[in-house]
Z-matrix of the N, CA and C atoms (Angstrom, degrees):
N
C 1 1.470
C 2 1.528 1 113.95
N 3 1.296 2 117.58 1 138.79
C 4 1.517 3 121.99 2 -175.04
C 5 1.557 4 102.17 3 -98.63
N 6 1.319 5 114.77 4 144.08
C 7 1.475 6 123.44 5 177.64
C 8 1.461 7 113.43 6 -119.65
N 9 1.319 8 116.02 7 156.15
C 10 1.404 9 126.05 8 168.40
C 11 1.454 10 110.68 9 -171.58
N 12 1.313 11 115.71 10 -166.61
C 13 1.520 12 121.50 11 -176.83
C 14 1.391 13 110.94 12 -115.48
N 15 1.332 14 122.69 13 129.07
C 16 1.496 15 121.52 14 178.45
C 17 1.533 16 105.77 15 -59.55
N 18 1.335 17 114.91 16 156.23
C 19 1.398 18 127.71 17 -178.03
C 20 1.464 19 112.18 18 -51.12
N 21 1.302 20 123.27 19 -40.55
C 22 1.416 21 126.24 20 179.46
C 23 1.510 22 113.96 21 -66.75
N 24 1.280 23 115.96 22 -23.11
C 25 1.422 24 121.12 23 179.89
C 26 1.525 25 111.70 24 -91.37
N 27 1.300 26 115.42 25 -48.13
C 28 1.367 27 122.31 26 -176.86
C 29 1.608 28 113.92 27 -133.72
N 30 1.289 29 112.82 28 104.47
C 31 1.491 30 111.57 29 -174.88
C 32 1.522 31 110.96 30 -94.56
N 33 1.311 32 123.02 31 178.73
C 34 1.398 33 125.83 32 178.54
C 35 1.544 34 110.17 33 -82.09
N 36 1.336 35 117.71 34 8.99
C 37 1.489 36 120.06 35 178.20
C 38 1.494 37 114.70 36 -95.33
N 39 1.378 38 115.91 37 5.22
C 40 1.471 39 117.37 38 178.96
C 41 1.611 40 110.88 39 84.23
N 42 1.258 41 117.25 40 4.08
C 43 1.424 42 118.19 41 -175.86
C 44 1.579 43 109.39 42 -108.95
N 45 1.290 44 114.88 43 132.40
C 46 1.440 45 117.88 44 -178.89
C 47 1.599 46 100.87 45 -114.87
N 48 1.334 47 114.53 46 105.64
C 49 1.435 48 120.07 47 -169.13
C 50 1.497 49 109.50 48 55.50
N 51 1.335 50 119.95 49 -120.91
C 52 1.376 51 124.36 50 -174.74
C 53 1.611 52 111.61 51 -102.39
N 54 1.332 53 108.76 52 11.57
C 55 1.500 54 113.11 53 -176.99
C 56 1.567 55 106.66 54 -109.40
N 57 1.379 56 111.53 55 127.19
C 58 1.517 57 121.33 56 174.75
C 59 1.537 58 107.19 57 -80.24
N 60 1.223 59 115.97 58 127.38
C 61 1.473 60 121.47 59 179.14
C 62 1.545 61 107.77 60 -74.32
N 63 1.328 62 119.16 61 136.25
C 64 1.431 63 122.98 62 -179.80
C 65 1.583 64 108.79 63 -70.56
N 66 1.275 65 113.28 64 160.45
C 67 1.431 66 121.66 65 169.98
C 68 1.524 67 110.87 66 -100.20
N 69 1.358 68 115.24 67 135.14
C 70 1.396 69 122.62 68 -178.98
C 71 1.541 70 111.74 69 -112.64
N 72 1.332 71 112.72 70 128.22
C 73 1.383 72 119.84 71 173.61
C 74 1.573 73 110.47 72 -91.78
N 75 1.362 74 117.54 73 109.50
C 76 1.412 75 121.01 74 176.68
C 77 1.517 76 108.42 75 -92.31
N 78 1.370 77 115.63 76 118.40
C 79 1.490 78 124.25 77 -177.84
C 80 1.428 79 108.79 78 -100.63
N 81 1.306 80 118.79 79 128.39
C 82 1.462 81 122.67 80 173.52
C 83 1.585 82 107.37 81 -79.00
N 84 1.299 83 115.44 82 104.15
C 85 1.470 84 113.68 83 -175.40
C 86 1.617 85 116.71 84 -90.17
N 87 1.340 86 109.44 85 11.06
C 88 1.542 87 112.94 86 172.59
C 89 1.432 88 107.64 87 -111.09
N 90 1.263 89 125.22 88 8.96
C 91 1.477 90 125.58 89 174.50
C 92 1.561 91 111.73 90 -62.02
N 93 1.282 92 109.14 91 130.88
C 94 1.510 93 117.05 92 177.51
C 95 1.540 94 106.29 93 -127.75
N 96 1.282 95 116.28 94 116.19
C 97 1.549 96 119.78 95 173.91
C 98 1.537 97 108.92 96 -67.63
N 99 1.340 98 113.07 97 162.31
C 100 1.481 99 118.57 98 -175.10
C 101 1.591 100 114.22 99 -54.24
N 102 1.376 101 114.83 100 -28.76
C 103 1.493 102 118.72 101 -170.57
C 104 1.569 103 108.14 102 -96.72
N 105 1.460 104 118.73 103 5.95
C 106 1.396 105 117.58 104 179.30
C 107 1.457 106 112.64 105 -70.47
N 108 1.377 107 113.93 106 141.01
C 109 1.442 108 121.99 107 -177.39
C 110 1.572 109 110.67 108 -129.27
N 111 1.260 110 120.67 109 114.14
C 112 1.407 111 121.77 110 -173.56
C 113 1.537 112 112.63 111 -64.44
N 114 1.329 113 116.16 112 -31.88
C 115 1.442 114 121.53 113 178.85
C 116 1.493 115 110.22 114 -71.05
N 117 1.281 116 120.59 115 -27.99
C 118 1.364 117 125.85 116 177.84
C 119 1.516 118 117.99 117 -85.54
N 120 1.296 119 110.50 118 -36.29
C 121 1.474 120 115.13 119 178.85
C 122 1.527 121 110.56 120 -140.31
N 123 1.268 122 119.89 121 122.48
C 124 1.464 123 121.32 122 -177.91
C 125 1.518 124 113.92 123 -76.28
N 126 1.382 125 117.96 124 -18.58
C 127 1.472 126 122.44 125 -179.63
C 128 1.493 127 106.94 126 -92.15
N 129 1.386 128 117.96 127 138.24
C 130 1.473 129 118.44 128 178.50
C 131 1.527 130 105.81 129 -76.29
N 132 1.327 131 113.93 130 166.77
C 133 1.451 132 119.97 131 178.01
C 134 1.575 133 111.82 132 -58.68
N 135 1.365 134 110.10 133 -38.81
C 136 1.452 135 118.52 134 179.93
C 137 1.541 136 111.71 135 -63.90
N 138 1.296 137 115.10 136 -42.45
C 139 1.524 138 120.96 137 177.10
C 140 1.534 139 110.82 138 -58.46
N 141 1.359 140 112.53 139 -41.74
C 142 1.507 141 119.24 140 177.66
C 143 1.491 142 111.75 141 -61.06
N 144 1.387 143 111.40 142 -55.29
C 145 1.485 144 115.37 143 179.65
C 146 1.545 145 116.48 144 -60.14
N 147 1.306 146 115.66 145 -35.87
C 148 1.443 147 120.68 146 175.08
C 149 1.538 148 112.31 147 -64.12
N 150 1.234 149 119.48 148 -40.16
C 151 1.472 150 122.85 149 175.79
C 152 1.503 151 108.32 150 -61.92
N 153 1.321 152 116.22 151 -46.10
C 154 1.543 153 118.62 152 -175.04
C 155 1.466 154 108.44 153 -66.37
N 156 1.395 155 118.63 154 -40.67
C 157 1.479 156 120.44 155 177.41
C 158 1.502 157 109.43 156 -62.89
N 159 1.223 158 121.37 157 -50.75
C 160 1.556 159 125.56 158 176.55
C 161 1.415 160 111.22 159 -51.19
N 162 1.380 161 119.36 160 -40.56
C 163 1.533 162 119.51 161 -177.39
C 164 1.599 163 108.19 162 -71.84
N 165 1.346 164 114.07 163 -39.26
C 166 1.348 165 124.88 164 -178.65
C 167 1.612 166 110.74 165 -56.90
N 168 1.420 167 113.61 166 -49.57
C 169 1.370 168 120.57 167 178.25
C 170 1.576 169 111.49 168 -64.17
N 171 1.275 170 116.17 169 -39.01
C 172 1.565 171 120.43 170 -177.50
C 173 1.587 172 101.99 171 -70.22
N 174 1.210 173 118.30 172 -44.98
C 175 1.596 174 114.91 173 -179.23
C 176 1.496 175 108.12 174 -61.73
N 177 1.332 176 122.65 175 -46.17
C 178 1.456 177 120.74 176 176.54
C 179 1.518 178 116.25 177 -52.88
N 180 1.300 179 113.28 178 -35.31
C 181 1.513 180 117.65 179 177.47
C 182 1.552 181 108.90 180 -67.38
N 183 1.333 182 115.76 181 -51.00
C 184 1.478 183 119.37 182 -176.89
C 185 1.484 184 113.27 183 -66.28
N 186 1.281 185 120.23 184 -34.92
C 187 1.398 186 126.00 185 -179.79
C 188 1.465 187 112.99 186 -63.94
N 189 1.288 188 117.90 187 -43.49
C 190 1.558 189 122.37 188 -179.53
C 191 1.438 190 114.05 189 -90.10
N 192 1.335 191 114.42 190 -16.65
C 193 1.590 192 116.40 191 -179.61
C 194 1.514 193 110.09 192 77.70
N 195 1.233 194 120.62 193 7.23
C 196 1.526 195 120.69 194 179.24
C 197 1.445 196 110.96 195 -131.89
N 198 1.284 197 120.79 196 152.40
C 199 1.430 198 123.20 197 179.81
C 200 1.513 199 108.49 198 -64.40
N 201 1.255 200 114.06 199 143.94
C 202 1.490 201 121.70 200 -175.73
C 203 1.541 202 107.53 201 -86.90
N 204 1.307 203 124.66 202 158.49
C 205 1.395 204 126.01 203 171.83
C 206 1.547 205 111.84 204 -94.24
N 207 1.342 206 112.41 205 20.40
C 208 1.513 207 116.20 206 -178.11
C 209 1.581 208 106.55 207 -119.92
N 210 1.347 209 112.06 208 128.97
C 211 1.451 210 119.70 209 176.64
C 212 1.451 211 110.51 210 -114.63
N 213 1.350 212 118.20 211 161.70
C 214 1.512 213 122.72 212 -175.31
C 215 1.538 214 103.02 213 -128.45
N 216 1.262 215 120.37 214 143.40
C 217 1.384 216 128.16 215 164.91
C 218 1.511 217 112.19 216 -147.72
N 219 1.288 218 115.36 217 149.75
C 220 1.467 219 121.97 218 175.77
C 221 1.487 220 110.55 219 -96.21
N 222 1.328 221 110.24 220 154.95
C 223 1.479 222 113.78 221 179.04
C 224 1.515 223 105.58 222 -152.39
N 225 1.286 224 123.15 223 139.66
C 226 1.467 225 127.28 224 177.26
C 227 1.506 226 107.44 225 -78.53
N 228 1.267 227 115.48 226 112.10
C 229 1.460 228 123.30 227 167.25
C 230 1.481 229 117.41 228 69.38
N 231 1.307 230 117.68 229 107.43
C 232 1.364 231 127.33 230 174.56
C 233 1.548 232 116.69 231 -91.24
N 234 1.345 233 109.24 232 -0.62
C 235 1.494 234 118.78 233 -178.18
C 236 1.607 235 113.97 234 65.93
N 237 1.228 236 113.53 235 33.78
C 238 1.423 237 120.75 236 175.99
C 239 1.552 238 116.18 237 -119.85
N 240 1.292 239 111.46 238 37.79
C 241 1.454 240 122.98 239 -167.53
C 242 1.506 241 109.57 240 -58.45
N 243 1.254 242 124.53 241 -28.22
C 244 1.462 243 127.49 242 -176.43
C 245 1.504 244 109.28 243 -79.77
N 246 1.212 245 119.40 244 -9.26
C 247 1.509 246 121.48 245 176.59
C 248 1.504 247 113.26 246 -144.82
N 249 1.380 248 120.09 247 50.77
C 250 1.378 249 125.69 248 177.13
C 251 1.563 250 110.11 249 -79.70
N 252 1.296 251 118.62 250 157.28
C 253 1.460 252 131.04 251 1.39
C 254 1.470 253 110.09 252 -77.09
N 255 1.462 254 114.59 253 146.56
C 256 1.416 255 120.13 254 -177.71
C 257 1.551 256 115.47 255 -120.72
N 258 1.224 257 117.91 256 145.53
C 259 1.497 258 124.10 257 176.52
C 260 1.511 259 107.25 258 -135.21
N 261 1.295 260 112.55 259 157.33
C 262 1.472 261 122.25 260 172.39
C 263 1.635 262 108.08 261 -120.90
N 264 1.323 263 114.78 262 135.78
C 265 1.470 264 118.71 263 174.69
C 266 1.470 265 107.28 264 -110.90
N 267 1.324 266 116.46 265 113.39
C 268 1.491 267 125.20 266 -167.83
C 269 1.491 268 113.01 267 -128.57
N 270 1.356 269 113.68 268 145.82
C 271 1.436 270 117.30 269 170.61
C 272 1.533 271 104.90 270 -160.42
N 273 1.372 272 117.18 271 147.40
C 274 1.475 273 120.51 272 -177.87
C 275 1.590 274 104.92 273 -66.22
N 276 1.355 275 116.96 274 137.79
C 277 1.419 276 123.29 275 173.52
C 278 1.502 277 116.91 276 71.05
N 279 1.339 278 114.57 277 18.12
C 280 1.457 279 121.92 278 178.90
C 281 1.521 280 110.94 279 -130.93
N 282 1.340 281 115.52 280 158.31
C 283 1.509 282 118.63 281 167.67
C 284 1.491 283 108.94 282 -57.04
N 285 1.303 284 117.95 283 136.23
C 286 1.422 285 119.68 284 170.25
C 287 1.463 286 113.04 285 -114.98
N 288 1.395 287 115.93 286 159.30
C 289 1.472 288 120.25 287 -172.84
C 290 1.508 289 111.07 288 -128.77
N 291 1.341 290 118.08 289 154.93
C 292 1.415 291 122.20 290 166.39
C 293 1.552 292 101.39 291 -119.49
N 294 1.359 293 113.09 292 136.43
C 295 1.433 294 127.42 293 178.51
C 296 1.443 295 110.87 294 -125.62
N 297 1.410 296 116.56 295 142.84
C 298 1.495 297 118.74 296 -177.75
C 299 1.491 298 111.52 297 -147.26
N 300 1.306 299 118.61 298 -172.23
C 301 1.357 300 128.98 299 -178.99
C 302 1.532 301 116.34 300 63.52
N 303 1.284 302 114.33 301 32.73
C 304 1.552 303 123.74 302 179.71
C 305 1.515 304 110.52 303 -83.85
N 306 1.269 305 114.03 304 137.69
C 307 1.521 306 120.47 305 161.19
C 308 1.560 307 106.12 306 -75.48
N 309 1.346 308 115.60 307 144.37
C 310 1.496 309 118.01 308 175.73
C 311 1.555 310 106.88 309 -79.33
N 312 1.345 311 118.88 310 73.59
C 313 1.458 312 120.66 311 179.80
C 314 1.548 313 110.39 312 -137.26
N 315 1.356 314 113.23 313 170.19
C 316 1.459 315 119.84 314 -177.30
C 317 1.470 316 115.95 315 -55.07
N 318 1.316 317 112.10 316 -44.01
C 319 1.523 318 117.94 317 -171.69
C 320 1.618 319 107.93 318 -63.25
N 321 1.393 320 114.05 319 -44.94
C 322 1.349 321 120.42 320 177.00
C 323 1.511 322 112.04 321 -54.72
N 324 1.321 323 113.09 322 -54.52
C 325 1.501 324 123.07 323 -172.76
C 326 1.602 325 107.28 324 -57.31
N 327 1.377 326 116.44 325 -50.50
C 328 1.463 327 118.90 326 177.78
C 329 1.487 328 113.69 327 -62.50
N 330 1.394 329 121.13 328 -37.38
C 331 1.383 330 116.66 329 177.22
C 332 1.587 331 116.49 330 -69.35
N 333 1.377 332 110.94 331 -27.62
C 334 1.487 333 114.18 332 179.05
C 335 1.541 334 108.06 333 -72.76
N 336 1.321 335 112.70 334 -40.41
C 337 1.494 336 115.65 335 179.03
C 338 1.500 337 117.22 336 -65.93
N 339 1.396 338 112.93 337 -35.75
C 340 1.461 339 119.35 338 175.75
C 341 1.549 340 112.35 339 -68.43
N 342 1.316 341 111.83 340 -38.61
C 343 1.515 342 116.91 341 175.14
C 344 1.469 343 111.89 342 -64.85
N 345 1.315 344 119.09 343 -43.20
C 346 1.456 345 124.55 344 177.88
C 347 1.555 346 110.39 345 -62.76
N 348 1.277 347 115.98 346 -32.82
C 349 1.504 348 117.77 347 174.19
C 350 1.493 349 113.66 348 -65.59
N 351 1.390 350 115.50 349 -43.15
C 352 1.432 351 122.14 350 176.19
C 353 1.548 352 111.46 351 -61.99
N 354 1.404 353 117.76 352 -40.32
C 355 1.350 354 121.49 353 178.39
C 356 1.514 355 108.98 354 -66.30
N 357 1.260 356 121.81 355 -35.32
C 358 1.448 357 121.74 356 -179.11
C 359 1.509 358 110.00 357 -67.15
N 360 1.301 359 115.49 358 -35.17
C 361 1.427 360 119.58 359 -178.50
C 362 1.515 361 113.18 360 -76.23
N 363 1.356 362 117.69 361 -22.90
C 364 1.397 363 122.13 362 -178.53
C 365 1.577 364 111.97 363 -75.90
N 366 1.338 365 118.74 364 136.22
C 367 1.492 366 117.96 365 178.54
C 368 1.486 367 113.18 366 -69.74
N 369 1.415 368 116.90 367 -25.09
C 370 1.456 369 118.51 368 -174.35
C 371 1.542 370 111.64 369 -109.98
N 372 1.210 371 116.28 370 -14.81
C 373 1.544 372 122.91 371 -172.98
C 374 1.528 373 111.48 372 96.29
N 375 1.230 374 119.57 373 -6.10
C 376 1.425 375 127.83 374 177.15
C 377 1.502 376 107.66 375 -79.52
N 378 1.323 377 119.65 376 129.63
C 379 1.474 378 126.59 377 -179.96
C 380 1.436 379 104.29 378 -124.14
N 381 1.435 380 120.34 379 124.76
C 382 1.439 381 125.52 380 177.98
C 383 1.513 382 110.37 381 -57.56
N 384 1.378 383 118.28 382 132.06
C 385 1.397 384 128.08 383 -176.99
C 386 1.589 385 108.98 384 -47.80
N 387 1.276 386 116.42 385 -46.62
C 388 1.471 387 122.75 386 -176.62
C 389 1.514 388 111.62 387 -53.83
N 390 1.314 389 120.93 388 -27.34
C 391 1.430 390 123.41 389 -177.38
C 392 1.522 391 115.36 390 -96.82
N 393 1.318 392 114.64 391 -4.67
C 394 1.544 393 118.42 392 -179.24
C 395 1.568 394 105.67 393 -63.60
N 396 1.400 395 111.22 394 138.37
C 397 1.518 396 118.31 395 171.84
C 398 1.570 397 105.13 396 -64.55
N 399 1.309 398 116.21 397 144.22
C 400 1.410 399 121.03 398 -178.47
C 401 1.515 400 110.29 399 -60.47
N 402 1.286 401 121.80 400 -38.03
C 403 1.370 402 127.77 401 177.80
C 404 1.521 403 120.11 402 -52.88
N 405 1.334 404 115.85 403 -18.84
C 406 1.520 405 121.11 404 177.98
C 407 1.522 406 114.85 405 -104.12
N 408 1.382 407 113.52 406 -17.69
C 409 1.482 408 115.11 407 -178.36
C 410 1.564 409 112.66 408 -60.74
N 411 1.257 410 112.45 409 131.14
C 412 1.489 411 117.64 410 -177.22
C 413 1.506 412 115.79 411 86.32
N 414 1.326 413 115.27 412 5.06
C 415 1.534 414 122.80 413 -179.98
C 416 1.535 415 112.51 414 -102.78
N 417 1.315 416 120.98 415 -3.01
C 418 1.481 417 120.43 416 -175.61
C 419 1.474 418 110.24 417 -74.21
N 420 1.302 419 115.89 418 132.59
C 421 1.592 420 121.38 419 -177.89
C 422 1.556 421 104.47 420 -112.18
N 423 1.332 422 118.63 421 -42.42
C 424 1.456 423 119.57 422 -178.07
C 425 1.497 424 113.27 423 -154.55
N 426 1.306 425 112.06 424 144.75
C 427 1.500 426 118.14 425 170.81
C 428 1.507 427 109.43 426 -110.90
N 429 1.313 428 117.81 427 125.35
C 430 1.446 429 120.34 428 -177.22
C 431 1.587 430 108.75 429 -109.70
N 432 1.317 431 114.33 430 121.98
C 433 1.442 432 121.16 431 -174.55
C 434 1.612 433 107.49 432 -67.76
N 435 1.400 434 110.24 433 158.38
C 436 1.391 435 119.33 434 178.01
C 437 1.507 436 108.45 435 -57.91
N 438 1.295 437 116.66 436 139.39
C 439 1.574 438 118.96 437 172.36
C 440 1.496 439 108.56 438 -70.21
N 441 1.315 440 115.36 439 144.90
C 442 1.474 441 115.97 440 176.78
C 443 1.532 442 110.26 441 -66.86
N 444 1.326 443 111.71 442 158.89
C 445 1.466 444 120.74 443 -176.66
C 446 1.596 445 108.20 444 -82.38
N 447 1.239 446 115.22 445 134.15
C 448 1.565 447 118.03 446 175.96
C 449 1.460 448 109.23 447 -112.41
N 450 1.198 449 119.28 448 137.07
C 451 1.480 450 126.34 449 176.64
C 452 1.525 451 106.54 450 -127.21
N 453 1.346 452 116.36 451 152.02
C 454 1.481 453 121.14 452 176.75
C 455 1.500 454 105.29 453 -60.72
N 456 1.257 455 117.93 454 131.26
C 457 1.507 456 123.36 455 -178.01
C 458 1.436 457 111.40 456 -124.31
N 459 1.315 458 114.47 457 141.49
C 460 1.500 459 116.77 458 -178.04
C 461 1.431 460 111.76 459 -57.38
N 462 1.393 461 115.75 460 -36.98
C 463 1.460 462 123.72 461 -173.55
C 464 1.546 463 111.42 462 -97.71
N 465 1.368 464 115.27 463 4.68
C 466 1.506 465 119.60 464 -179.12
C 467 1.542 466 109.86 465 58.80
N 468 1.287 467 118.06 466 27.15
C 469 1.561 468 118.47 467 172.73
C 470 1.534 469 109.11 468 -91.43
N 471 1.280 470 112.82 469 151.68
C 472 1.506 471 120.81 470 176.93
C 473 1.603 472 104.30 471 -75.88
N 474 1.268 473 111.88 472 130.34
C 475 1.489 474 121.36 473 175.61
C 476 1.566 475 113.18 474 -83.08
């Protein structure tokens, strides 16, 4: 049997009832840029970027005094090794994105977090280009459309 949520419960806007779904930044913590050297640095470039992103999200929360709609998680390998460091910007019911070719630095981390905040505020996941942080421009690798909604069906067919 196939499952999903009826339109009135979960729409393609990223809203579940009156609750806006948070945006998650998934950071590849195994990314190693071409100049990475294990003898020189025990942390991968992805681990460095993940730490910077986590810190930027924590700082955003404390600066505003409110919980952010941005979450961070680490994942081993997003299979974008030719263009690391890689992150995914994801939310239920919204367009999702994969971004890559980031340096593991503060400017990249802040740009990623700022973009994720804009993604969280968007009902569809689309963010107008004019509002993109400079640090993420030119870093988009893939746009993943919203998955279709599935509902229990009498005939087990996908709707």
